[in-house]
Structures are given as C-alpha cells and as structure tokens.
C-alpha positions, 0 to 999 in steps of 0.5 A: 267083197268075197266075204259080202258075197258069201254072206249073201249066199248064207242069207239066200240059202236060209231064205230058200230053206224057209221057202221050201218048208212053206211050200211043202206045208202048202202042198200038204194042205192043198193035195186033198182039195184037188179033184183031178187024179193027175193033179193029186198025183203030181202034187203028192210026187212033188211033196216027196220031191220037196222033202228031198230038196229040203234035205239037199239045202240042209246038206249044203248048209251043214257043209258050209256050217250054216244054221237055218235060224228063224229066217222067214221067206216073206215072198213065199209067205205071200205066195202061199197066203195068196194061193190059200185065199184063192183056194178058199173062194172055190168049191172042189172041182175043175175050176179049183184045180185051175186055181191050185195049178196057178198058185203052185206055178207061181210058187215054182217060178219063185223057186226057179228064180231063187235056185238060179241065183243060188247057183250063180253065187255058189259057182262064183264062190267055187262051192261046186258041191253046192252048185251040183245039189242046187242044179239038181233041185232047179231041174226038178222045179222046172220039170214040176212047172212043165208037168203042171202045165201039161196036167192043166192042158190034158186033164183039167181045162176041158172039164173047167170049160164044161167039155168033160167028154173032150180030151185036151191035148197039146195041139188042141191047146195050141188051137185054143190059144190061136183062136184067142189071139 
C-alpha cells in the first residue's frame, strides 16, 4: 500500500509542476492587460514567487529522483483556458481587472487544494523536507488569494461600479455585502 501512495505522490508532484508552469505562463500573458497598478504589481510579484515555487517542486522531485516528464495538468489547462477566454471578452479597464482577479483566484484555489493534498501525502510518507517546502508554497498561495481579494475591494470594485472617486475599504465592502443580503 505504501508503494501505491508513493506512486500517487509522484503523479501529484508532476501534476503540480505542470500546473505551476501553466499558471506562470498565464500570469505572464495577463499582467500587461491589468489596469489597476495594485493588480499589476500583485501579478508581477506572484510571477516572481511562482518561479521560486516551481524551483521548490523541482528540488523535491530531484531529491526523490522524479523526472517531471510530459504530464499535463488538465485541470489547470481548463482554468487557464477559461480565464483567457473571459479576458478576451472585455476591454481593458476595471471590469477586465475583475475578470482577471476571478480567473486568478480560481487558479489559486486549485493550487491551494493541490498543495494541501501533496503535503498530506508527503507527511504520511515521512518526507519531511518535501512537507516543509510544500507548506511554504501553500502559505504563499493562501496569501496571494487574500491579496487578490484585498486589491479587488480596495482598488478595483469602486471603479468597476462607476464610483472611481470613492475608495472602497474592508468596512465598505462589508456594508455592500450586507445590502446585497
């Protein structure tokens, strides 16, 4: 049974490696389409972070003597394709920024789920170095997701709603949600 779990870890790591590389290419194409400086800066920061995350996965695979091969993460392929199609449907501006955030958060949520599973498997197999590296990446993915929400609430939503002079804040976002209820 342990050998089967180890094989699963290998496949999951290959899938994660593919997912990160696809997400990186998507962000590199998307960053110049963002209007809000805070969103552009956030995407650029996450591009750099993702490059380090890919290096971590490579480090784990090297340690475990795994080659990435040609595995393609089909789930990420679908998320990226959907995001790209939605982006193409909008002109540059605050609504496109919202579309970009929505696509990026879907990608982040997928990565958060993948890293959580990878950590559980590595922990069960006693691969503590892998657990540490994967946990570091998981925390970064969670922070990116939170930052995307923050950028949306503080910089994009007011402009998308036509209230460019108003600065949305977390409290204003709560009031807006309360009114919608």
